[in-house]
C-alpha positions in Angstrom: 0.0 0.0 0.0 1.4 3.4 -1.1 1.4 6.0 1.7 0.8 9.7 1.1 2.9 11.9 3.3 1.1 15.1 4.3 3.9 16.9 6.1 4.5 17.2 9.8 1.7 17.2 12.4 1.3 16.9 16.1 -0.6 13.8 17.1 -2.2 13.4 20.5 -3.1 10.1 22.1 -5.0 10.2 25.4 -6.1 7.6 27.9 -8.5 7.7 30.9 -6.8 6.7 34.1 -8.4 4.0 36.3 -11.7 4.4 34.6 -12.8 0.9 35.8 -12.8 2.1 39.4 -15.2 5.0 38.9 -18.9 4.8 39.8 -20.7 4.7 36.4 -18.1 4.3 33.7 -20.5 5.2 30.8 -21.4 8.5 32.5 -17.7 9.4 32.9 -17.0 8.7 29.3 -20.0 10.9 28.3 -18.6 13.7 30.4 -15.1 13.3 28.9 -16.7 13.1 25.4 -18.5 16.4 26.1 -15.2 17.9 27.3 -13.4 16.8 24.2 -16.2 18.4 22.1 -15.6 21.7 23.9 -11.9 21.5 23.2 -12.6 20.7 19.5 -14.8 23.8 19.3 -12.0 25.9 20.7 -9.1 24.5 18.7 -10.7 23.2 15.5 -8.0 20.4 15.2 -7.3 18.9 11.8 -8.6 15.6 13.2 -11.0 16.3 16.1 -10.4 14.7 19.5 -12.6 11.6 19.8 -12.6 8.2 21.5 -11.2 5.4 19.3 -11.2 2.2 21.2 -12.1 1.7 24.9 -10.7 4.6 27.0 -8.4 5.9 24.4 -8.9 9.2 22.5 -6.9 10.8 19.7 -6.6 14.1 17.9 -4.3 15.7 15.3 -3.1 19.4 15.3 -0.8 21.5 13.1 1.8 22.3 15.7 3.3 21.1 19.0 2.4 24.4 20.6 -1.3 23.9 19.7 -1.2 20.3 20.9 0.4 21.3 24.2 -2.2 24.0 24.8 -5.0 21.6 23.8 -3.7 19.0 26.2 -3.7 21.6 29.1 -7.3 22.6 28.2 -8.3 18.9 28.3 -6.8 18.6 31.8 -8.7 21.8 32.9 -12.0 20.4 31.4 -11.6 17.0 33.1 -10.5 18.2 36.5 -12.7 16.6 39.2 -14.0 14.1 36.7 -11.2 11.6 36.1 -7.5 11.6 35.5 -6.1 11.5 32.0 -2.7 10.8 30.5 -1.6 12.0 27.1 1.3 11.7 24.7 2.1 14.2 22.0 4.2 13.2 19.0 5.6 15.5 16.3 6.5 14.1 12.9 5.3 13.2 9.4 1.8 12.0 8.9 1.3 9.2 6.5 -2.2 8.5 5.0 -2.6 4.9 3.9 -6.2 5.0 2.9 -8.1 8.3 2.9 -11.3 6.7 1.7 -11.6 4.5 4.7 -13.6 5.7 7.8 -11.8 6.3 10.1 -8.9 7.2 7.9 -6.2 4.6 7.8 -3.0 6.5 8.8 0.4 6.0 10.3 3.7 7.8 10.5 6.3 9.2 13.0 3.8 11.6 14.6 1.7 8.7 15.7 4.7 6.5 16.7 6.1 9.3 18.8 2.7 10.1 20.4 2.5 6.4 21.4 6.1 6.5 22.7 5.2 9.7 24.7 2.2 8.2 26.5 4.1 5.1 27.3 6.8 7.3 28.8 4.2 8.9 31.0 3.1 5.5 32.2 6.6 4.4 32.9 7.4 7.6 34.9 4.3 6.9 37.0 5.3 3.2 37.6 8.8 4.3 38.6 7.6 7.1 40.8 9.8 9.5 38.8 7.2 12.2 38.2 6.4 15.0 40.6 2.9 14.2 41.8 1.6 12.8 38.5 3.0 14.0 35.2 0.1 13.3 32.8 1.4 14.7 29.5 4.8 14.4 27.7 6.0 15.2 24.2 8.3 13.4 21.8 9.5 15.6 18.9 12.7 14.0 17.8 14.5 17.3 17.9 16.0 19.7 20.5 12.6 21.3 21.4 11.5 18.2 23.3 13.1 18.9 26.7 11.7 22.5 26.7 8.2 21.4 26.0 8.4 18.7 28.6 9.8 21.0 31.2 6.7 23.2 30.8 4.3 20.3 30.9 5.8 18.8 34.0 5.4 22.1 35.9 1.9 22.6 34.4 0.9 19.2 35.5 2.3 19.9 39.0 0.0 22.9 39.3 -3.0 21.1 37.8 -2.7 18.2 40.2 -3.6 20.6 43.0 -6.7 22.0 41.2 -10.3 21.4 42.2 -13.3 22.2 40.0 -13.4 25.8 41.3 -9.8 26.4 40.4 -10.4 24.9 36.9 -13.5 27.1 36.4 -11.6 30.3 37.4 -8.8 29.4 35.0 -11.1 28.7 32.1 -13.2 31.8 32.7 -10.1 34.1 32.9 -8.6 32.5 29.8 -11.8 33.3 28.0 -11.6 36.9 29.0 -13.7 37.0 32.1 -12.6 39.0 35.2 -11.9 37.8 38.7 -15.1 39.6 39.8 -17.2 37.6 37.3 -15.6 34.3 38.4 -16.4 35.2 42.0 -20.1 35.8 41.0 -20.2 32.5 39.2 -18.7 30.7 42.2 -20.8 32.7 44.7 -17.8 33.8 46.7 -16.1 37.1 47.2 -13.4 38.4 45.0 -10.7 38.1 47.6 -11.3 34.3 47.7 -10.7 34.2 44.0 -7.5 36.3 44.3 -6.2 34.0 47.0 -6.7 31.0 44.8 -5.0 32.8 41.9 -1.8 33.0 43.9 -1.8 30.2 46.4 -3.1 27.5 44.0 -0.9 28.5 41.1 -3.7 29.6 38.8 -1.9 32.9 37.8 1.3 31.0 36.9 -0.6 28.4 34.8 -2.5 31.2 32.9 0.8 33.0 32.1 2.3 29.7 30.8 -0.8 28.8 28.7 -0.9 32.3 27.2 2.7 31.9 26.0 1.5 29.0 23.8 -1.4 30.9 22.3 
């Protein structure tokens, strides 16, 4: 079978963590599917994030920066629902059969995404990650360590988030004010301000805006 190479892309492979231990698994998958839909609407990936087999989901974007930002948004959207781990791979995309549904595809971007998500799992097994690193990148070039340094720190912050922290972060990233977030949460503004600093929300927002 002759492959068509479509240039370089950032592939993302994700997996739900310990989904078999949650209450009603189908309800959790529905919530994550809805979260992926919101991320798709925001980023309009070349191949939208969607579940493939079991607890695995995949998506395809045009740059590593976009994939990293999308992965952080997925973590924000799934905070308080279930843990996710993700691998991002950068490389050529090979289309083997475009007429097939889903498209039959392969290539270094997918191989490296699979390598990255396996790396996340191996770090967890070896207890080498601070708290729980959930996303790593394999690019095959000298950018890899820089991306992963940012992701490790981002994951460290996100591990301490509750739903209120995630809501504040998403609202502010979308242009709302701290006052509006306080109204939504039915708390005073000083409570939001304290969370911004003590929970690392401000630092995460600064980091995510650098990828925009």
